[in-house]
Every structure is written in structure tokens, then in C-alpha cells.
N, C-alpha and C positions, 0 to 999 in steps of 0.2 A: 504494500500500500504506500502510495506517495504522500508526502507531507505538503505538497504544493497543489493549490487549486487555481482554476481560472474562472473569473467572473467578468461580466460585461456591465458597464455603467452607462446609462443613457439619460440624456436631457434633451427634450425636444421643444423647439420654438416653432412658430408658424412658418418661418422661412428657412430654418436650418435644424439639423439634428446633430448632436454631439454624441458619439459612440466611442467608448474606449474599453478595451479588454486589458485586464491586469492579472498578474500572477501574484498570489498571496500565500501565506502559510495557512495550513489547516487550522481551524478554530478562529479565524479572523472575523471581524464584525463588519457590518454595513459601513460604519464610519471609517474603518481601516481601508476599505475598498475605495470609498470616495476620496479619501486623502491620497491614496496611491495613484488614483486616476489623474489627479491634478485638475480635474474639470472645474472644481470650485474656483479656480483662478480665472477661468474663461467665462463662466456664467455668473449670474447674480444669485449665488447660492448662500444661504445663511443656515447654519446648523440648527439654529433656534427657531427659525420661521418656516423653512421649507419642509414639506412632508416627503418621505421616501417610502418606496415599496419594493417588493420582490414579486415579479410577475403580476402586477396590478393589485397587490394586496398590501395595505399599509403595514409597515413594521417600524420598530424603534431602531435607533442608530446602533444600539448595543446587540442587536440580533446577530447570532452566528450565521455565517453564510456557508453555502455548499458549492461544490464544483458545478459550474454551469449556470449558476444563478444569474438572473438579469435584474440588476438593481436600477430602479427608476427614480430619478429626482423629479418631483412634481413642482410645477410653477404655482405660485400663489394666484388665486382668482382675482381678477380686477373688479368683477361684480358678481354677486351671487346669481346663479342661473335662474332661480325663482324670481328674483327681483327684476332681472332682465326681461323675462317673459311678461311680468306685470306691466312694466313700462312699455313694452311693445304693444300689448293689448290696449293699454290706456291711450296710446298715441293713435291707434287705428280708428 
């Protein structure tokens, strides 16, 4: 059994996607993977404000990762989707 795993970190904007694959030690965390990817330097990421997930399921930064995981950094919403629909209906 190997002690090295590979995971992919993704962050998507409307016009570009950042995708980075990194190798880490077994028992690493989501936060370790994000730090290793260095994507937080390129995108407006804040460990205290942005949510993260693995395969579209919200997780904590201290969640242990497995080989092949896809770690997703979620953007903060500009407007609540329900509020946006209310405004759209109200304007019609």
C-alpha cells in the first residue's frame, strides 16, 4: 500500500475553471490539499468564508481525504437564489 494519494482541487468561475491535481501523504485533510494546490493564491478564497466539498457534498476543512477525491471550492453567493426569483417575479 502506498502512502501517497492524488486528489484534484477545482474552483470554477463563469469564465474560467481552475483545476489542479496534487500528491499528498495518506491521512491529509481538505485544507492540506488546498494549501498544496496553491489555488488560494489565484482565486478569492478565504478559509473562513468559502465552503468546500468533496464530490458536491459539503465537508469541513479538517476532513481526511482519499485517493481520487475531487475537492471543490465553492464561491460565495452574490444573492440568495430565492431572493433573486422574488425580485424577478416582482419586476414582471
